[in-house]
Biopython code that builds the backbone (N, CA, C, O; Angstrom):
import numpy as np
from Bio.PDB.StructureBuilder import StructureBuilder

atoms = [
    (1, "MET", "N", (-107.341, 10.389, -110.520)),
    (1, "MET", "CA", (-106.818, 10.307, -111.877)),
    (1, "MET", "C", (-105.944, 11.524, -112.139)),
    (1, "MET", "O", (-106.356, 12.655, -111.883)),
    (2, "SER", "N", (-104.752, 11.298, -112.643)),
    (2, "SER", "CA", (-103.856, 12.423, -112.898)),
    (2, "SER", "C", (-103.925, 12.829, -114.362)),
    (2, "SER", "O", (-104.183, 12.011, -115.245)),
    (3, "HIS", "N", (-103.691, 14.096, -114.588)),
    (3, "HIS", "CA", (-103.676, 14.622, -115.944)),
    (3, "HIS", "C", (-102.269, 15.105, -116.243)),
    (3, "HIS", "O", (-101.696, 15.883, -115.480)),
    (4, "THR", "N", (-101.715, 14.644, -117.351)),
    (4, "THR", "CA", (-100.368, 15.046, -117.750)),
    (4, "THR", "C", (-100.475, 16.054, -118.873)),
    (4, "THR", "O", (-101.132, 15.802, -119.883)),
    (5, "ASN", "N", (-99.829, 17.194, -118.699)),
    (5, "ASN", "CA", (-99.777, 18.184, -119.757)),
    (5, "ASN", "C", (-98.804, 17.661, -120.804)),
    (5, "ASN", "O", (-97.630, 17.440, -120.510)),
    (6, "ASN", "N", (-99.284, 17.467, -122.005)),
    (6, "ASN", "CA", (-98.483, 16.830, -123.045)),
    (6, "ASN", "C", (-97.737, 17.832, -123.912)),
    (6, "ASN", "O", (-97.387, 17.517, -125.049)),
    (7, "THR", "N", (-97.488, 19.023, -123.403)),
    (7, "THR", "CA", (-96.740, 20.024, -124.162)),
    (7, "THR", "C", (-95.286, 19.585, -124.251)),
    (7, "THR", "O", (-94.647, 19.296, -123.239)),
    (8, "GLU", "N", (-94.777, 19.540, -125.466)),
    (8, "GLU", "CA", (-93.388, 19.139, -125.664)),
    (8, "GLU", "C", (-92.460, 20.288, -125.312)),
    (8, "GLU", "O", (-92.607, 21.394, -125.831)),
    (9, "THR", "N", (-91.516, 20.028, -124.440)),
    (9, "THR", "CA", (-90.500, 21.022, -124.125)),
    (9, "THR", "C", (-89.190, 20.519, -124.700)),
    (9, "THR", "O", (-88.646, 19.509, -124.253)),
    (10, "GLN", "N", (-88.698, 21.228, -125.687)),
    (10, "GLN", "CA", (-87.442, 20.829, -126.294)),
    (10, "GLN", "C", (-86.337, 21.729, -125.777)),
    (10, "GLN", "O", (-86.482, 22.951, -125.726)),
    (11, "THR", "N", (-85.239, 21.111, -125.397)),
    (11, "THR", "CA", (-84.091, 21.851, -124.893)),
    (11, "THR", "C", (-83.021, 21.891, -125.977)),
    (11, "THR", "O", (-82.709, 20.880, -126.607)),
    (12, "TYR", "N", (-82.478, 23.065, -126.173)),
    (12, "TYR", "CA", (-81.447, 23.280, -127.181)),
    (12, "TYR", "C", (-80.221, 23.888, -126.515)),
    (12, "TYR", "O", (-80.282, 24.339, -125.371)),
    (13, "THR", "N", (-79.113, 23.894, -127.240)),
    (13, "THR", "CA", (-77.900, 24.524, -126.754)),
    (13, "THR", "C", (-77.645, 25.780, -127.561)),
    (13, "THR", "O", (-77.708, 25.766, -128.790)),
    (14, "TYR", "N", (-77.359, 26.864, -126.862)),
    (14, "TYR", "CA", (-77.016, 28.131, -127.498)),
    (14, "TYR", "C", (-75.925, 28.783, -126.666)),
    (14, "TYR", "O", (-76.128, 29.034, -125.478)),
    (15, "ASN", "N", (-74.775, 29.061, -127.260)),
    (15, "ASN", "CA", (-73.626, 29.646, -126.545)),
    (15, "ASN", "C", (-73.300, 28.871, -125.271)),
    (15, "ASN", "O", (-73.110, 29.462, -124.207)),
    (16, "ASP", "N", (-73.237, 27.545, -125.387)),
    (16, "ASP", "CA", (-72.908, 26.653, -124.264)),
    (16, "ASP", "C", (-73.913, 26.713, -123.120)),
    (16, "ASP", "O", (-73.596, 26.294, -122.007)),
    (17, "SER", "N", (-75.106, 27.220, -123.367)),
    (17, "SER", "CA", (-76.162, 27.243, -122.350)),
    (17, "SER", "C", (-77.334, 26.412, -122.842)),
    (17, "SER", "O", (-77.605, 26.344, -124.041)),
    (18, "GLN", "N", (-78.020, 25.782, -121.906)),
    (18, "GLN", "CA", (-79.245, 25.069, -122.250)),
    (18, "GLN", "C", (-80.380, 26.079, -122.283)),
    (18, "GLN", "O", (-80.561, 26.848, -121.339)),
    (19, "VAL", "N", (-81.145, 26.079, -123.368)),
    (19, "VAL", "CA", (-82.271, 26.998, -123.491)),
    (19, "VAL", "C", (-83.507, 26.221, -123.926)),
    (19, "VAL", "O", (-83.417, 25.183, -124.582)),
    (20, "LYS", "N", (-84.672, 26.759, -123.539)),
    (20, "LYS", "CA", (-85.948, 26.189, -123.954)),
    (20, "LYS", "C", (-86.647, 27.202, -124.837)),
    (20, "LYS", "O", (-86.659, 28.397, -124.540)),
    (21, "ILE", "N", (-87.233, 26.718, -125.931)),
    (21, "ILE", "CA", (-87.974, 27.610, -126.821)),
    (21, "ILE", "C", (-89.329, 27.910, -126.198)),
    (21, "ILE", "O", (-90.072, 26.999, -125.832)),
    (22, "ILE", "N", (-89.643, 29.199, -126.080)),
    (22, "ILE", "CA", (-90.956, 29.622, -125.610)),
    (22, "ILE", "C", (-91.912, 29.710, -126.797)),
    (22, "ILE", "O", (-93.021, 29.178, -126.748)),
    (23, "THR", "N", (-91.483, 30.372, -127.845)),
    (23, "THR", "CA", (-92.270, 30.477, -129.071)),
    (23, "THR", "C", (-91.342, 30.796, -130.231)),
    (23, "THR", "O", (-90.214, 31.248, -130.032)),
    (24, "VAL", "N", (-91.821, 30.559, -131.432)),
    (24, "VAL", "CA", (-91.061, 30.862, -132.643)),
    (24, "VAL", "C", (-91.939, 31.725, -133.537)),
    (24, "VAL", "O", (-93.121, 31.436, -133.725)),
    (25, "PHE", "N", (-91.364, 32.771, -134.077)),
    (25, "PHE", "CA", (-92.107, 33.584, -135.024)),
    (25, "PHE", "C", (-91.251, 33.812, -136.255)),
    (25, "PHE", "O", (-90.022, 33.805, -136.187)),
    (26, "THR", "N", (-91.925, 34.014, -137.388)),
    (26, "THR", "CA", (-91.238, 34.171, -138.667)),
    (26, "THR", "C", (-91.555, 35.539, -139.243)),
    (26, "THR", "O", (-92.713, 35.949, -139.317)),
    (27, "GLU", "N", (-90.509, 36.230, -139.647)),
    (27, "GLU", "CA", (-90.670, 37.540, -140.264)),
    (27, "GLU", "C", (-89.768, 37.589, -141.482)),
    (27, "GLU", "O", (-88.572, 37.317, -141.385)),
    (28, "ASP", "N", (-90.328, 37.931, -142.618)),
    (28, "ASP", "CA", (-89.585, 37.991, -143.876)),
    (28, "ASP", "C", (-88.848, 36.678, -144.158)),
    (28, "ASP", "O", (-87.726, 36.687, -144.665)),
    (29, "GLY", "N", (-89.478, 35.565, -143.831)),
    (29, "GLY", "CA", (-88.893, 34.260, -144.104)),
    (29, "GLY", "C", (-87.805, 33.827, -143.147)),
    (29, "GLY", "O", (-87.190, 32.781, -143.352)),
    (30, "LYS", "N", (-87.550, 34.604, -142.103)),
    (30, "LYS", "CA", (-86.504, 34.285, -141.125)),
    (30, "LYS", "C", (-87.157, 33.890, -139.802)),
    (30, "LYS", "O", (-87.935, 34.658, -139.237)),
    (31, "ALA", "N", (-86.839, 32.689, -139.309)),
    (31, "ALA", "CA", (-87.425, 32.200, -138.059)),
    (31, "ALA", "C", (-86.605, 32.693, -136.873)),
    (31, "ALA", "O", (-85.389, 32.513, -136.820)),
    (32, "THR", "N", (-87.293, 33.314, -135.930)),
    (32, "THR", "CA", (-86.672, 33.791, -134.697)),
    (32, "THR", "C", (-87.347, 33.098, -133.522)),
    (32, "THR", "O", (-88.572, 32.986, -133.485)),
    (33, "ALA", "N", (-86.560, 32.638, -132.573)),
    (33, "ALA", "CA", (-87.097, 31.941, -131.412)),
    (33, "ALA", "C", (-86.941, 32.809, -130.171)),
    (33, "ALA", "O", (-85.886, 33.402, -129.942)),
    (34, "LEU", "N", (-88.000, 32.875, -129.376)),
    (34, "LEU", "CA", (-87.921, 33.459, -128.039)),
    (34, "LEU", "C", (-87.579, 32.315, -127.112)),
    (34, "LEU", "O", (-88.343, 31.358, -126.991)),
    (35, "VAL", "N", (-86.423, 32.408, -126.452)),
    (35, "VAL", "CA", (-85.951, 31.304, -125.615)),
    (35, "VAL", "C", (-85.742, 31.761, -124.176)),
    (35, "VAL", "O", (-85.604, 32.951, -123.892)),
    (36, "GLU", "N", (-85.722, 30.775, -123.277)),
    (36, "GLU", "CA", (-85.450, 31.020, -121.857)),
    (36, "GLU", "C", (-84.241, 30.188, -121.471)),
    (36, "GLU", "O", (-84.202, 28.988, -121.741)),
    (37, "ASP", "N", (-83.242, 30.821, -120.834)),
    (37, "ASP", "CA", (-82.059, 30.070, -120.426)),
    (37, "ASP", "C", (-82.227, 29.531, -119.008)),
    (37, "ASP", "O", (-83.280, 29.687, -118.390)),
    (38, "GLU", "N", (-81.167, 28.893, -118.502)),
    (38, "GLU", "CA", (-81.222, 28.251, -117.179)),
    (38, "GLU", "C", (-81.490, 29.247, -116.052)),
    (38, "GLU", "O", (-81.976, 28.861, -114.989)),
    (39, "ASN", "N", (-81.175, 30.535, -116.276)),
    (39, "ASN", "CA", (-81.370, 31.557, -115.254)),
    (39, "ASN", "C", (-82.731, 32.234, -115.364)),
    (39, "ASN", "O", (-83.028, 33.157, -114.606)),
    (40, "GLY", "N", (-83.555, 31.782, -116.299)),
    (40, "GLY", "CA", (-84.867, 32.379, -116.481)),
    (40, "GLY", "C", (-84.861, 33.627, -117.338)),
    (40, "GLY", "O", (-85.874, 34.319, -117.442)),
    (41, "GLU", "N", (-83.709, 33.922, -117.960)),
    (41, "GLU", "CA", (-83.611, 35.090, -118.835)),
    (41, "GLU", "C", (-84.258, 34.774, -120.182)),
    (41, "GLU", "O", (-84.038, 33.701, -120.745)),
    (42, "LEU", "N", (-85.045, 35.697, -120.688)),
    (42, "LEU", "CA", (-85.663, 35.542, -121.998)),
    (42, "LEU", "C", (-84.921, 36.386, -123.015)),
    (42, "LEU", "O", (-84.565, 37.533, -122.744)),
    (43, "PHE", "N", (-84.688, 35.810, -124.198)),
    (43, "PHE", "CA", (-84.057, 36.572, -125.267)),
    (43, "PHE", "C", (-84.398, 35.923, -126.595)),
    (43, "PHE", "O", (-84.867, 34.786, -126.645)),
    (44, "GLU", "N", (-84.153, 36.667, -127.678)),
    (44, "GLU", "CA", (-84.453, 36.188, -129.025)),
    (44, "GLU", "C", (-83.169, 35.777, -129.731)),
    (44, "GLU", "O", (-82.140, 36.444, -129.621)),
    (45, "VAL", "N", (-83.248, 34.667, -130.458)),
    (45, "VAL", "CA", (-82.120, 34.204, -131.270)),
    (45, "VAL", "C", (-82.664, 33.679, -132.597)),
    (45, "VAL", "O", (-83.836, 33.313, -132.693)),
    (46, "GLU", "N", (-81.811, 33.644, -133.615)),
    (46, "GLU", "CA", (-82.191, 32.998, -134.862)),
    (46, "GLU", "C", (-82.379, 31.517, -134.574)),
    (46, "GLU", "O", (-81.518, 30.880, -133.967)),
    (47, "LYS", "N", (-83.498, 30.979, -135.007)),
    (47, "LYS", "CA", (-83.779, 29.560, -134.710)),
    (47, "LYS", "C", (-82.704, 28.643, -135.265)),
    (47, "LYS", "O", (-82.399, 27.611, -134.667)),
    (48, "ASP", "N", (-82.126, 29.008, -136.402)),
    (48, "ASP", "CA", (-81.100, 28.177, -137.023)),
    (48, "ASP", "C", (-79.832, 28.059, -136.176)),
    (48, "ASP", "O", (-79.035, 27.147, -136.392)),
    (49, "LEU", "N", (-79.634, 28.962, -135.220)),
    (49, "LEU", "CA", (-78.438, 28.925, -134.380)),
    (49, "LEU", "C", (-78.580, 27.955, -133.201)),
    (49, "LEU", "O", (-77.600, 27.681, -132.508)),
    (50, "LEU", "N", (-79.776, 27.440, -132.973)),
    (50, "LEU", "CA", (-79.998, 26.514, -131.858)),
    (50, "LEU", "C", (-79.608, 25.103, -132.263)),
    (50, "LEU", "O", (-79.919, 24.654, -133.366)),
    (51, "ARG", "N", (-78.942, 24.425, -131.387)),
    (51, "ARG", "CA", (-78.499, 23.037, -131.643)),
    (51, "ARG", "C", (-79.010, 22.123, -130.578)),
    (51, "ARG", "O", (-78.745, 20.921, -130.617)),
]
sb = StructureBuilder()
sb.init_structure("model")
sb.init_model(0)
sb.init_chain("A")
sb.init_seg("    ")
for serial, (resi, resn, name, xyz) in enumerate(atoms, 1):
    if name == "N":
        sb.init_residue(resn, " ", resi, " ")
    sb.init_atom(name, np.array(xyz, "f"), 0.0, 1.0, " ", f" {name:<3s}", serial, name[0])
structure = sb.get_structure()
């Protein structure tokens, strides 16, 4: 019997790169996303900038 991890991975576009959200945190009402790009680089962006 196989088990499927049902974690949703959503892919977004940021600066013409495909990125995956690792986590989102909110500070002072502003949502910031920690994302990983195709090269495995991690960086923070405003969540509203992701498309």
